[in-house]
C-alpha positions as CSV (number, residue, x, y, z in Angstrom):
1,M,-1.1,135.4,-57.5
2,D,0.0,133.9,-60.9
3,F,-2.1,132.4,-63.4
4,E,-1.4,128.4,-61.9
5,Q,-1.9,129.7,-58.9
6,K,-5.5,131.8,-59.7
7,E,-6.5,128.7,-61.3
8,A,-6.4,126.2,-58.5
9,I,-7.8,129.0,-55.8
10,Y,-11.2,129.2,-58.2
11,H,-11.8,125.6,-58.7
12,S,-15.5,125.3,-58.3
13,S,-16.1,122.2,-56.9
14,G,-15.5,117.7,-57.7
15,P,-12.3,116.5,-56.7
16,A,-9.0,118.6,-57.6
17,L,-5.3,117.8,-57.3
18,V,-2.6,120.7,-56.7
19,I,0.6,119.4,-57.6
20,A,2.7,122.2,-56.3
21,G,6.8,121.9,-56.4
22,P,9.3,123.8,-53.5
23,G,8.7,127.1,-52.9
24,C,6.0,127.5,-55.5
25,G,3.0,128.8,-52.5
26,K,1.0,126.5,-51.6
27,T,-0.2,126.8,-48.2
28,S,-1.1,130.6,-50.2
29,V,-3.0,128.8,-52.5
30,I,-5.3,126.9,-49.6
31,T,-5.7,129.7,-47.5
32,E,-7.2,131.7,-50.5
33,R,-9.0,129.3,-51.9
34,I,-10.8,128.6,-48.4
35,Y,-11.4,132.4,-48.4
36,N,-13.2,131.7,-51.8
37,M,-15.2,129.4,-51.1
38,V,-16.8,130.9,-48.1
39,N,-16.8,134.8,-49.6
40,V,-17.6,134.3,-53.0
41,L,-19.4,130.7,-53.8
42,N,-20.8,131.5,-50.4
43,I,-20.4,127.7,-48.8
44,D,-20.8,127.5,-45.0
45,P,-17.5,127.8,-43.4
46,K,-18.5,125.0,-41.0
47,S,-18.9,122.2,-44.0
48,I,-15.5,122.5,-44.7
49,V,-12.3,120.6,-43.7
50,A,-8.8,121.6,-43.4
51,L,-6.4,118.9,-42.8
52,S,-2.8,118.4,-42.7
53,F,-0.4,116.2,-40.9
54,T,1.5,118.1,-38.2
55,R,0.2,120.4,-35.3
56,Y,2.6,123.1,-36.2
57,S,1.7,122.8,-40.3
58,S,-2.2,122.9,-39.0
59,S,-1.8,126.2,-36.6
60,E,0.2,128.2,-39.6
61,L,-2.9,127.2,-42.0
62,K,-5.5,128.4,-39.3
63,Q,-3.6,131.3,-38.3
64,R,-2.9,132.5,-42.4
65,T,-6.7,132.0,-43.2
66,I,-8.2,133.6,-40.3
67,I,-6.2,136.8,-40.6
68,K,-7.9,137.4,-43.9
69,D,-11.1,137.1,-42.1
70,S,-12.2,135.9,-39.0
71,C,-15.7,133.9,-40.3
72,L,-13.4,131.9,-41.4
73,G,-12.3,130.2,-37.9
74,S,-15.5,128.1,-38.0
75,V,-13.7,126.2,-40.7
76,F,-12.4,122.8,-38.8
77,F,-8.1,123.4,-38.9
78,G,-6.6,120.1,-37.8
79,T,-4.8,117.1,-38.1
80,I,-5.7,114.3,-39.5
81,H,-5.4,112.2,-36.3
82,S,-7.5,115.2,-34.5
83,F,-10.2,115.0,-36.6
84,F,-10.8,111.5,-36.9
85,L,-10.5,111.4,-32.9
86,S,-13.5,114.2,-33.2
87,I,-15.3,111.6,-35.4
88,L,-15.1,109.2,-32.4
89,K,-15.9,111.9,-29.9
90,D,-18.9,113.2,-31.5
91,Y,-20.5,110.2,-33.2
92,F,-19.3,106.9,-31.6
93,S,-19.0,108.4,-27.9
94,Y,-15.3,107.4,-26.9
95,P,-14.4,109.6,-24.0
96,K,-11.4,111.8,-23.9
97,D,-9.0,109.7,-21.6
98,S,-9.9,106.8,-23.8
99,V,-6.5,107.2,-26.0
100,I,-3.0,106.3,-24.4
101,G,-0.3,108.9,-24.5
102,N,3.2,108.4,-25.3
103,E,4.0,107.6,-21.7
104,E,1.6,105.1,-21.3
105,K,2.0,103.4,-24.3
106,N,5.7,103.0,-23.1
107,N,5.1,102.2,-19.7
108,L,2.7,99.3,-21.1
109,I,5.6,97.7,-23.4
110,I,8.0,97.9,-20.5
111,N,5.5,96.1,-18.5
112,I,5.0,93.2,-21.2
113,I,8.8,93.3,-22.1
114,S,9.5,92.9,-18.3
115,N,7.6,89.8,-18.0
116,I,8.9,88.0,-21.0
117,I,12.6,88.6,-20.6
118,S,12.4,88.9,-17.1
119,S,14.1,92.3,-16.6
120,N,12.8,95.7,-15.1
121,Y,16.0,97.3,-17.2
122,I,14.6,98.4,-20.7
123,P,16.9,100.8,-22.7
124,N,15.2,103.6,-24.4
125,E,16.4,102.7,-27.7
126,A,14.7,99.4,-27.8
127,L,12.0,101.0,-26.1
128,D,11.6,103.6,-29.1
129,I,12.2,100.5,-31.9
130,I,9.7,98.1,-30.7
131,S,6.8,101.5,-30.2
132,S,8.0,102.4,-33.6
133,K,7.2,99.1,-35.2
134,I,3.8,98.7,-33.7
135,S,3.0,101.9,-35.4
136,E,4.3,100.1,-38.6
137,I,2.5,97.6,-38.4
138,K,-0.7,98.6,-37.4
139,N,-0.2,101.6,-40.5
140,S,0.0,98.8,-43.1
141,N,-2.8,96.5,-41.2
142,Y,-5.9,98.3,-40.2
143,D,-8.5,95.6,-40.4
144,F,-10.0,96.3,-37.2
145,D,-11.8,92.6,-36.8
146,N,-8.4,90.8,-37.5
147,R,-5.5,92.7,-36.3
148,N,-3.0,89.8,-36.3
149,A,-4.4,88.4,-39.5
150,K,-1.3,88.2,-42.2
151,I,1.3,89.8,-40.4
152,N,4.9,89.5,-41.6
153,F,6.7,90.1,-37.8
154,E,10.7,90.5,-38.0
155,N,10.5,88.1,-35.0
156,D,8.5,86.1,-32.0
157,F,9.8,88.9,-30.3
158,I,8.3,91.4,-31.8
159,K,4.9,89.1,-32.6
160,T,4.5,88.3,-29.0
161,I,5.0,91.5,-27.7
162,Y,1.9,93.0,-30.7
163,I,-0.6,90.5,-29.7
164,K,0.0,91.3,-25.2
165,Y,0.0,94.8,-26.1
166,N,-3.6,95.1,-28.3
167,S,-5.2,92.5,-25.7
168,W,-4.2,94.7,-23.1
169,L,-5.6,97.6,-25.3
170,E,-9.3,95.7,-26.1
171,D,-9.8,94.1,-22.2
172,N,-9.2,97.8,-20.9
173,N,-11.2,99.7,-23.5
174,K,-8.1,101.7,-25.1
175,L,-6.7,103.0,-28.9
176,D,-3.3,104.5,-28.7
177,F,-2.7,107.4,-31.1
178,D,-2.5,104.6,-34.3
179,D,-5.7,102.9,-33.4
180,I,-7.1,106.5,-34.0
181,L,-6.6,105.8,-37.7
182,S,-8.2,102.2,-37.8
183,K,-11.2,102.5,-35.1
184,T,-12.2,105.6,-37.4
185,H,-12.1,103.2,-40.3
186,H,-14.2,100.6,-38.8
187,L,-16.5,102.3,-37.3
188,V,-17.5,104.8,-40.4
189,K,-17.3,101.5,-42.2
190,S,-19.8,99.6,-40.3
191,N,-22.6,102.2,-39.4
192,P,-23.9,103.7,-42.8
193,H,-26.2,106.0,-41.1
194,I,-23.3,107.6,-39.0
195,L,-21.7,108.3,-41.9
196,N,-24.6,109.7,-44.3
197,L,-24.7,112.3,-40.9
198,I,-21.2,112.9,-41.4
199,R,-21.1,113.2,-44.9
200,K,-24.0,115.8,-44.4
201,R,-22.2,118.3,-41.8
202,Y,-18.4,118.1,-43.6
203,M,-18.9,118.4,-47.4
204,Y,-15.5,120.0,-48.1
205,F,-12.1,118.2,-47.4
206,I,-9.1,120.0,-48.5
207,I,-5.8,118.1,-47.4
208,D,-1.9,119.9,-47.5
209,E,1.3,118.0,-47.8
210,F,-1.1,115.3,-49.4
211,Q,1.6,113.3,-50.4
212,D,2.6,112.0,-46.4
213,I,-0.8,110.7,-46.9
214,N,-1.2,106.6,-46.2
215,K,-4.0,104.1,-46.9
216,V,-6.0,104.2,-43.8
217,Q,-5.9,108.2,-43.8
218,F,-7.0,108.5,-47.9
219,D,-9.5,105.1,-47.8
220,T,-11.3,106.5,-44.8
221,I,-11.7,110.3,-46.3
222,R,-12.9,108.7,-49.2
223,L,-15.3,107.2,-47.4
224,F,-16.5,110.7,-45.7
225,L,-16.7,111.8,-49.4
226,S,-20.5,112.3,-50.8
227,S,-21.4,111.8,-54.2
228,D,-19.7,115.1,-55.2
229,E,-16.7,114.1,-54.2
230,N,-15.4,117.6,-53.0
231,L,-11.8,116.5,-52.2
232,F,-9.1,119.5,-52.9
233,V,-5.3,118.1,-52.0
234,V,-2.1,120.0,-52.7
235,G,0.6,118.3,-52.5
236,D,4.1,117.1,-54.2
237,E,4.9,113.7,-54.9
238,D,8.4,114.8,-55.0
239,Q,8.7,115.5,-51.4
240,S,7.1,112.1,-49.7
241,I,9.8,111.4,-47.5
242,Y,8.0,109.5,-44.9
243,G,7.4,105.9,-45.8
244,F,8.9,104.7,-42.4
245,R,5.1,106.0,-41.5
246,G,2.9,104.2,-44.4
247,A,3.2,107.6,-46.2
248,S,3.0,106.5,-50.4
249,P,3.2,109.4,-53.1
250,V,1.2,106.7,-54.8
251,F,-2.2,108.1,-54.0
252,M,-1.0,111.4,-55.8
253,V,0.5,109.7,-58.7
254,N,-3.0,108.1,-59.3
255,F,-5.3,110.2,-58.3
256,T,-7.4,110.4,-61.4
257,N,-7.2,106.6,-61.1
258,Y,-9.5,107.1,-57.6
259,F,-11.5,109.9,-59.0
260,K,-12.2,110.0,-62.3
261,N,-13.5,113.7,-63.0
262,A,-10.5,115.4,-61.1
263,K,-9.2,118.6,-62.3
264,I,-5.3,119.1,-62.4
265,Y,-3.3,121.8,-61.4
266,P,0.2,122.2,-61.9
267,I,1.8,124.5,-59.7
268,I,5.3,125.1,-61.0
269,K,7.0,128.1,-60.4
270,S,9.2,128.2,-57.5
271,Y,9.6,131.7,-55.3
272,R,12.3,130.5,-53.0
273,C,15.0,128.8,-55.5
274,P,17.3,130.3,-57.8
275,P,17.5,128.8,-61.6
276,E,20.6,127.1,-61.2
277,I,19.5,125.4,-57.7
278,L,16.1,123.4,-59.9
279,N,18.2,122.5,-62.5
280,V,20.2,120.5,-60.0
281,A,16.8,119.6,-57.9
282,N,14.8,119.0,-61.5
283,E,18.0,116.6,-62.9
284,L,17.9,114.6,-59.8
285,I,14.5,113.7,-59.3
286,S,14.0,112.7,-63.0
287,K,15.9,109.9,-62.5
288,N,12.5,108.3,-60.1
289,K,9.7,106.8,-61.8
290,S,6.9,107.0,-59.6
291,R,5.9,110.4,-59.7
292,T,4.3,113.1,-62.4
293,S,6.6,114.4,-65.0
294,K,7.2,117.9,-64.5
295,I,10.1,120.4,-64.2
296,I,9.9,123.1,-61.5
297,E,10.7,127.2,-62.8
298,S,12.2,129.8,-61.3
299,G,10.2,132.6,-60.2
300,K,13.4,134.9,-58.8
301,N,15.5,136.9,-60.6
302,N,18.4,136.7,-58.6
303,Q,21.2,134.1,-59.4
304,G,22.6,132.0,-56.8
305,F,25.3,128.9,-57.1
306,V,26.0,125.4,-56.8
307,R,29.5,124.2,-55.6
308,I,30.9,120.7,-55.1
309,I,33.4,120.5,-52.7
310,K,35.4,117.6,-52.2
311,Y,36.9,117.5,-48.4
312,T,39.2,114.4,-47.2
313,D,36.9,113.6,-43.5
314,V,34.3,114.6,-41.7
315,I,36.7,116.8,-39.9
316,E,37.9,118.9,-42.5
317,Q,34.6,119.5,-43.8
318,A,32.8,120.7,-40.7
319,K,36.4,123.2,-40.3
320,N,36.2,124.8,-44.1
321,I,32.2,124.8,-43.5
322,A,32.6,126.8,-40.3
323,N,35.4,129.1,-41.7
324,E,33.2,129.9,-45.1
325,I,30.2,130.8,-42.5
326,K,32.3,132.8,-40.7
327,Q,33.7,134.7,-43.5
328,S,30.6,135.3,-45.3
329,K,28.8,136.7,-42.2
330,S,25.9,135.5,-43.2
331,T,23.0,134.9,-41.2
332,S,21.0,132.4,-43.2
333,N,22.8,129.1,-43.1
334,M,21.4,125.3,-43.0
335,I,23.5,122.4,-42.7
336,I,21.6,119.5,-44.1
337,S,22.7,115.9,-43.2
338,R,21.4,112.6,-43.4
339,T,21.3,111.8,-40.0
340,N,22.0,113.3,-36.9
341,F,25.4,111.4,-36.4
342,E,26.8,113.5,-39.4
343,I,25.7,116.7,-37.7
344,L,28.4,115.6,-34.5
345,P,31.5,117.6,-36.3
346,F,30.1,120.6,-36.9
347,I,28.8,120.7,-32.9
348,K,32.9,120.8,-32.3
349,S,33.7,123.5,-35.9
350,M,30.8,125.3,-34.6
351,R,32.1,125.9,-31.2
352,D,35.5,126.7,-32.6
353,Y,34.3,129.2,-34.4
354,N,32.2,131.1,-31.8
355,I,29.4,130.6,-34.2
356,K,25.8,130.3,-32.5
357,F,23.8,127.2,-34.4
358,K,20.7,126.0,-33.4
359,I,20.2,122.2,-33.4
360,K,16.3,121.1,-34.7
361,D,15.9,117.6,-33.8
362,K,14.4,117.4,-29.8
363,E,15.7,113.7,-30.2
364,F,19.2,114.6,-30.9
365,N,20.8,114.0,-27.6
366,F,23.2,111.3,-27.5
367,F,24.1,112.0,-23.9
368,S,21.3,110.1,-22.8
369,N,22.0,107.2,-24.8
370,F,22.5,104.1,-23.1
371,I,26.1,103.2,-24.9
372,F,27.1,106.9,-23.7
373,K,26.3,106.1,-20.7
374,D,27.8,102.4,-20.4
375,I,31.6,103.6,-22.3
376,M,31.5,106.5,-19.7
377,S,31.2,104.2,-16.9
378,Y,34.0,102.2,-18.3
379,L,36.2,105.3,-19.1
380,K,35.3,106.9,-15.5
381,L,35.9,103.5,-13.5
382,S,39.6,103.4,-14.9
383,Q,40.3,106.8,-13.2
384,N,38.0,106.2,-9.6
385,Y,35.9,103.5,-8.7
386,S,32.2,103.5,-8.2
387,L,29.7,101.2,-7.2
388,D,27.1,102.9,-9.4
389,Q,28.9,102.6,-12.1
390,I,30.5,98.9,-11.4
391,N,26.6,97.9,-11.6
392,R,26.0,99.9,-14.6
393,I,28.4,97.7,-16.5
394,R,29.1,94.4,-14.5
395,N,27.8,92.4,-17.3
396,K,28.1,93.9,-20.5
397,P,28.9,91.2,-21.6
398,D,27.6,88.7,-19.5
399,R,30.3,88.3,-16.8
400,G,27.9,86.4,-14.2
401,L,28.1,88.6,-11.7
402,N,25.9,89.6,-9.3
403,Y,24.8,92.6,-8.0
404,I,27.7,94.8,-6.0
405,H,25.8,95.8,-2.9
406,N,28.8,97.8,-1.3
407,E,32.3,99.2,-2.3
408,D,34.4,97.3,-0.4
409,D,32.9,94.2,-2.9
410,F,35.1,96.3,-5.5
411,R,37.4,98.6,-3.9
412,C,39.3,96.0,-1.5
413,I,39.2,93.3,-3.5
414,S,43.1,93.7,-4.6
415,V,43.9,93.5,-0.8
416,S,42.0,91.6,1.9
417,K,39.3,89.5,-0.6
418,I,41.3,88.8,-3.4
419,K,40.0,85.2,-3.5
420,K,36.3,86.3,-3.7
421,T,35.5,86.6,-6.9
422,I,37.8,85.6,-10.2
423,K,35.5,87.2,-12.3
424,L,35.6,90.4,-10.3
425,N,39.5,90.1,-10.3
426,V,39.2,89.9,-14.0
427,L,37.2,92.8,-14.6
428,K,38.8,94.9,-11.9
429,N,42.8,94.5,-13.7
430,Q,40.6,94.9,-17.2
431,I,39.1,98.7,-16.0
432,S,42.5,99.2,-14.4
433,N,44.6,98.9,-17.8
434,L,42.8,101.8,-19.3
435,K,44.3,104.2,-17.6
436,N,47.1,105.0,-19.0
437,L,45.4,104.6,-22.2
438,S,44.4,107.9,-24.6
439,F,40.4,108.2,-24.5
440,I,40.0,106.9,-28.2
441,D,41.7,104.2,-27.2
442,A,40.5,103.3,-24.3
443,V,37.2,102.8,-26.1
444,D,38.6,100.6,-28.7
445,C,40.1,98.6,-25.8
446,I,36.4,98.3,-24.1
447,R,34.9,97.6,-27.4
448,T,37.7,94.6,-27.9
449,T,39.1,93.6,-24.5
450,L,36.7,94.1,-22.6
451,G,33.9,92.6,-24.6
452,Y,31.2,95.7,-25.3
453,D,30.8,94.8,-28.8
454,N,29.6,90.9,-28.3
455,Y,27.0,92.8,-25.3
456,L,25.6,95.1,-28.5
457,I,25.8,91.7,-30.7
458,S,23.7,90.0,-28.2
459,Y,21.7,93.4,-27.5
460,S,20.7,93.4,-31.4
461,K,19.3,90.1,-32.2
462,K,17.5,90.3,-28.9
463,Y,15.3,93.5,-29.7
464,G,15.8,92.9,-33.6
465,I,18.2,96.4,-33.7
466,D,20.5,96.7,-36.4
467,I,24.2,96.1,-35.1
468,E,25.5,98.7,-37.4
469,Y,22.7,101.2,-36.3
470,L,24.5,101.0,-32.5
471,Y,28.3,101.1,-33.8
472,E,27.1,104.2,-35.0
473,F,26.7,105.9,-31.7
474,F,30.7,105.5,-31.0
475,E,30.7,108.1,-33.6
476,V,30.1,110.7,-30.7
477,F,33.2,109.5,-29.1
478,Y,35.5,109.2,-32.1
479,T,34.2,112.9,-33.7
480,L,34.3,115.0,-30.4
481,V,37.3,113.6,-28.9
482,D,41.1,113.6,-30.4
483,N,43.0,110.9,-30.5
484,K,45.6,112.1,-28.2
485,T,43.3,113.5,-25.3
486,S,43.8,111.5,-22.1
487,I,40.4,110.0,-20.7
488,K,39.8,112.7,-18.1
489,D,40.3,115.8,-20.4
490,G,37.7,113.9,-22.3
491,I,35.0,112.6,-19.8
492,N,35.4,116.5,-18.8
493,M,35.1,117.5,-22.7
494,L,32.1,115.2,-23.7
495,E,30.2,115.9,-20.2
496,K,30.9,119.4,-19.0
497,E,31.7,121.4,-22.6
498,Y,29.6,119.5,-25.3
499,K,26.6,118.4,-23.6
500,S,25.9,122.2,-22.2
501,Q,26.2,123.5,-25.4
502,I,24.3,120.6,-27.2
503,I,21.3,121.2,-24.5
504,S,21.7,124.8,-24.6
505,S,21.6,125.0,-28.6
506,L,18.6,122.6,-28.7
507,N,16.9,125.3,-27.1
508,N,18.2,128.6,-29.3
509,S,15.3,130.1,-31.3
510,I,16.1,129.5,-34.9
511,S,15.8,133.2,-35.8
512,S,18.9,134.0,-32.6
513,C,21.4,132.0,-34.8
514,D,23.5,131.6,-37.4
515,V,23.3,128.3,-38.7
516,L,20.7,125.7,-38.4
517,L,22.1,122.1,-37.7
518,V,19.3,119.3,-39.7
519,T,18.8,116.6,-40.8
520,A,17.4,115.8,-44.8
521,H,13.7,115.0,-42.7
522,A,14.0,118.0,-40.6
523,S,14.9,120.3,-43.2
524,K,11.3,119.9,-44.7
525,G,9.2,123.2,-44.6
526,L,12.6,125.3,-43.7
527,E,14.5,127.5,-46.0
528,A,18.2,129.7,-46.0
529,D,19.8,131.5,-48.0
530,N,22.4,128.7,-47.8
531,I,22.8,125.5,-47.7
532,F,25.4,123.1,-47.0
533,W,24.0,119.6,-48.1
534,V,27.0,117.1,-46.1
535,S,28.4,113.9,-46.7
536,V,26.7,113.4,-50.0
537,N,28.4,109.8,-50.4
538,E,27.7,106.5,-51.2
539,G,26.3,104.5,-47.7
540,Q,25.4,108.1,-46.0
541,F,23.2,109.3,-49.0
542,P,21.4,107.2,-50.2
543,H,21.7,105.4,-46.6
544,I,22.9,102.0,-46.5
545,R,19.7,100.8,-44.6
546,A,17.5,102.6,-47.0
547,N,15.3,100.0,-48.6
548,D,13.9,102.7,-51.3
549,I,15.8,104.4,-53.5
550,E,13.2,106.5,-54.8
551,E,12.5,107.7,-51.3
552,E,16.4,108.6,-50.6
553,R,16.6,110.8,-54.2
554,R,13.1,112.8,-53.4
555,L,15.1,112.9,-49.5
556,A,17.7,114.2,-51.2
557,Y,15.7,116.6,-53.8
558,V,13.9,118.0,-50.5
559,A,17.4,119.1,-49.0
560,I,17.9,121.0,-52.5
561,S,15.3,123.1,-52.5
562,R,16.0,124.5,-49.2
563,T,17.8,126.9,-51.1
564,K,16.9,130.6,-51.6
565,K,20.3,131.5,-52.9
566,N,23.6,129.4,-53.0
567,L,23.9,125.4,-52.8
568,Y,27.3,123.6,-51.6
569,I,27.3,119.9,-51.6
570,S,30.6,118.2,-49.9
571,Y,31.8,114.9,-50.0
572,L,34.5,113.0,-48.6
573,S,37.3,110.6,-49.4
574,M,37.3,109.0,-45.9
575,N,34.7,108.1,-43.9
576,K,34.7,106.1,-40.8
577,R,38.1,105.0,-41.1
578,K,37.1,103.2,-44.7
579,I,37.5,105.0,-47.9
580,A,34.5,106.5,-48.8
581,F,33.2,107.6,-52.4
582,P,30.6,110.0,-53.7
583,S,27.2,109.0,-54.0
584,E,25.7,108.2,-57.1
585,F,23.3,111.3,-56.8
586,L,26.4,113.7,-57.2
587,L,27.4,111.5,-60.6
588,D,23.1,112.2,-61.8
589,V,23.6,115.9,-61.0
590,Q,27.2,116.8,-61.7
591,K,26.7,117.9,-65.4
592,C,24.3,120.5,-64.6
593,I,26.9,122.0,-62.3
594,N,30.0,121.8,-63.9
595,K,30.6,119.2,-67.0
596,N,33.9,119.3,-66.6
597,I,34.4,118.5,-62.9
598,M,35.8,114.8,-61.5
599,L,34.4,113.3,-58.7
């Protein structure tokens, strides 16, 4: 332990903020802090609450603590949600089954939407987005007694779903995951006697990753504190990247405004990153205004390097990076992109270079996406007619076609039943015209001539989804299938080769692979010798749909600071068939790498 870490560990009492940069040993500080509290300060471990934001980080913190002393197992280790839920059960007699799970929540939303639009089919993407919007609204407006007041709904569709959803929960005495927070805040604040009991039981609070806290969590934790305000928090506002969940760095930045007697312990020596990496990271994050000014220093003796590389397009980028990894024979590599879509080319290049890889994001499977299934149905129909396939796409876009009950309705239309329906005949001819096109040309024809893009535009308006987000799913086809590939070969390639490879990569362990493919969000908490930060272009990083440039910069900071040795930053001159430009983030840091570099 260095001097800065020891100062934080031996903090006596009262509020304390530990500002710990990437690789600065914050988890070790917390474990040593708990050990010191119990074994030196003689604090009852049952009065200590140690909280984090994920089950994984909470479990890791517990294991690393109790390995020092098994008696420390009586400390409450858990997520903020699990702690709040324990309060509801212990003090307000909430039964175990009062909280609905994700499956029950989704089924409830499906039933509500089905009654509104008179359809039983709700695409998973629409369901996920609506579910996220409900969570977002609840986390930003947690007045339980006045839940629907002063909410700026995006549209009437979302508003109707939200109100009906909450009404069902209230009528059935149920809570969802987000209600755990707001309900706890409401009940504790409304019951001073119970609050006093909680304060006597839990006298010391420790929070890891404090930069990820949101307002309802922060306000409720403050309620729990006794007059001594024994709150010890560890975090880094420069790594606050979950604004879409309501998290905000403001609670760290303004900590001394909330707690006038707070002690601040900056821990600025990183034992992960070489000086060359930290020079770039420090320069980039210094552009943000909502932060505590600090410069992270390196505690490592070894040197690393930073390179900026320009590639023509995503294919060249993926091939060259795969070749670099193959030639280096390194087994510790991480490719970091802004979104999952930028990972796609690397699946192909890793396969071509026989490099074992892992995709970390379990939500990566594009093959379950409705757009993928729709386009594949069109393509398969061009090769061989199928009742299931035609019923899937018959009204995408709306053609006024009824459900087709037997093969003859479609197969025989060109012979004996050609007059049965003009619309069905037109669709048959349009699909038949696809069969001699290449795979990619056929996809383009489906989007334009057959009107699938028009269907997506209507769909985006109906569910309040950004149309550009939906268009991005076509990158699965454009990236993984070559221009000259036939429809038949393209179908086989996607469904047999890539699908099985992606599924197996999701199940691979990190330690068994040479390369980890992750988004910047998913890279948090990870590290590797060599980091490849890819497609660092305007519109990609920062993302074109991002509302907060400072959070995008923090996300870039997280990506850079995963590096244990070498950092490769690459950008494109062409992307998605258009001229592309380097990210403003590259312009911010180029002088740290090479003053003469021309972007």
